[in-house]
N, C-alpha and C positions, 0 to 999 in steps of 0.2 A: 120479700123484695130482694133482687139480685145485688151482689156487692157492687159498689161504685155506681149506684143507680142514677146518680146525678150527672154522670159522665156520658159522653157520646162515643160511639164506635162506628166504623165503616164496615159494611158488608154488601158485596156485590152491587156496587154503584150507588149506595145510599149511606149517608151519615145520619144516624138515628140514635135515640137514647138506648142505653144498655138494655133496659127492660123490653125493648122491641126488637132486639137483634138476636135472631135464632137461625139454627140450621135444622133441616129436616133429618129425621132419624135414618134416612137412607144414605146419608153422607158417609163416604169411606173412612173419614176420620173417626166416626163412631162405630161403623161396622167392622173395620179392620185396622184401625189405628194408622191409616195411610195419609201422610201429608208431611209438609216441611214448614219451618217457621224461621224467623229471625227476630232479634230483639236488640234495641239500641236505647241509649240514654238521651234524655232531653233536659238541658240545663238552661234556665232563663229563656225559654222559648226557642232554643237552638238545638237541633239534633247534633249529637257529637259523633264525628267520624261516619256520617251517614253514607258517603259514597262506598266505603268499605263494606258496610253491612248490606247495602243493596246489591253489590256485586256478589256477595256470598249467597244472598237470598235467591237471586236469579240462577246462580250456578247449582245450588241445592235442588231447585225446581227442575233444572235440565237433567241432572243426574237421576232424578226420580221419575223422569218421563212425564213431567207436568209442565204446563205452560202458564206463566204469569199473564193474566188477561189484560194487563196495562203496560205500556212502555214506561221506562224508568222516569222520564220527565213528568208524565201524568201521575204516576205513583207518588213522586216527590211532592207534587202540588196537593194531593189529597192528604198526605202526611202533615204538611204545613197548615192546611185548613183545619185539620183535627186538633193540632196543637193550639191554634188560635181559639177554637170553640171551647176546648176543655180548660185552657188557661191555668195549667198547673206549674208551680215554680220548679219542681224537680220530679221527673217522671220517667217511665219506661214505655216504649211503644213496641208492641209485638205484632208482627205481620205473619199471618197463618195462611197457607195455601193447602187446601184439602184435595182429596181425590175426586170430589164431586158426588152428585146424587146418582147412585148406581142401582140399576134395576135388579141386578142379581146379587148385590152386596159384595161384589168382587172386582168387576171390571171398572177401571177408572173412566170417568166421563169429563164433562166440562168442570174444571176446578172452581171451587168457591174461595174467594179472597176475603179475609177478615183482617181488619186493623183495629187494635184496641190500645188504649192508653190507660196507665195506672199510676198512682202515686208511688214514689220510690224512696226507700230509705237506704242510705249508704252505711257501711260499717261504722260503728261508734268509735270515738277516740280511744275508749277503753279497750275495745277489741284489737285495735291497731297497736296499742301500747303493750298489751299482754300477749298477743298472738293466740293461735288456736291449736287444738289437738285434732288430728284426723286419724282414721283407721284405714286399713286396706282390705280389699275384697278381691278374690280371684274372678276376673271378668274382663272381656274385651267387648266393647260396644259394637253392635252390628252397624255396618256402614259408618264408621267413625268420621269420615271426611264430609259427611252430609249432615246438616242440622235437621234431622227428622223430629217428628213429634213423639217418637218412642222413647220414653224415659222410665220404662217399666222397672228396670233393675234399681235405679237410683231411688225411686219412690218406695219400692219394696224394702229397701235397706234403711229407711228413715228410723224405724224403731230400734234397729241394731245400733245405729249411730247414737241415738239418745241413750241407750243402755250403757254405752261405753263412755258417756259424758264427753262425746266428741262433737265436732261441728260439721264434718263432711267425711266422705269415703273416697279413697284413692284406688282406682282400679289397677290391678297387676295380674300378670299371667306368667307363670314360671319365674317369678321374682323380678320380672321386667315391668316397670310401672308405665302407665300411659297417661291417664287423665282422671279428673273428677267428673261426676255426671254433668256439671254445668261450668266447670272451670278447667284451666290448664295448670300444669305443675312445673315449678322451677326449683333448682337447688343452686346454691353458691358453694363452690368447692373451696378447699383450704387455700388455694392459690388465687382466689377471687374470680375464677372462671365461672361464668353464669351459664347453666345448662338447662335445656328443656327437651323432653322426648320428641322425636321426629315422626314417629309412626303410631298408628291406631289412635290418633287424636284429632279433634276438630281444630282447624287452624283459626284460632280465636283472633279477633281484631285487637283486643288488648294484648294478647300474646305477641302479635306482630309488632305493636308499638313498643312493648317492653324490650323485645329483642333489639330493635333499632336504637332505643335509648341506652340500653346496656352497652351496645357496641361502641358508643361514643367515648366510654370511659374504661371499659373492661373487655377482656376476651369473652366472647359469647359463642355458644355452640348449640346446635341441634343434634343430639346423639342419645344413644340408649342410656337410661338411668335404671339401675338395679336397686333392690332393697339394701344391698351392701353399700352402694354409693350413698344412699340416704344416711346410713349410720355414720359415715365419714364426713358428711357435709358440714360446712360452716354455718350455713343458713338455708332456709327453705321458705317458699311462699307460693301462693296460688294467684292466678289472675282471672278476671272476668269483667264483663261490662258493669255489673252491679256492685262488685266487690273491689274493683280496681286492682290493687295489690294488697293481699292480706298475709301477714307473717304466719308461718307454721312453726310451732316450737316443739311439737311432739307428733310422731308417726307411730301408731300402735304403742309399744312400750319404749320406743327409742326417743330419747330427748335430743333435739337438734342443737348442736353447739353448746352454748351455756344455758339453754332453756329460755332465752329471751329473744325478742325480735332483733335482727341484726342491722348494722349500720347501712349496709348496701341495700337491703330491702327497703329501709326507710327512705334512703336517698332516691331510689328508683320511684317510689310512690310519689314523692314531691315532684320529681321530673315529669311523671305522668299527669299529675294534676295540672302542672304548668302547660303541658301539651294540649290538654283538653280545652284550655282557655283560648288557644290560638284561633 
């Protein structure tokens, strides 16, 4: 039985049980890993920041030469219908657009659109109170501005992360850091300036909101962050849809600040939670 077999998913015009939702093996997502997706949170039956996620989904599709088969208004209606049918208190919805069923396994055709919903668990209070350790790896993600389905490097590094007793991996190239496989990276400098990398990163929706929230109280910048900058940072944290803001207390062997989640990180997390409720 497939996971979440009691839930329903949308595929190419139909909402149906998970157990009946399939793609043909000729799809380019299977043959070549070609496709885009986006993912957003649903709380108490309400999609959080949906307009931002839809905008990024359509832009990713455009940049990958794919066409979303539905206008935004119709796609929103299907999302709301799926939320009602599945009736989950806290969940995530993933929209996937593939390269379609290709006769030669290479040329894109009519895209396939999949929308699936899954239960979601946010970071525990213990994780937030203790913070996490991350490691670094030399890599720049291909097409970082597009949310493609290619997560090969991140998945390949899972065992390395576990062996280091870490929680995630931060990509860097020539000592310039960029992003995590699924999250954005921030540091708080000694003068309380909040900084996040501007290049070779996905422009996360949570990243966007955190920058806006930070700018209300602190100086915030999008600029290059090096490994040396991390060593001098007062605080560090990551941002994502599913993790919100999660404190980072160690990068490789470098302990950040006093080794505990910082006050500014905690403050921004509460501000973000408040923004999600609006």
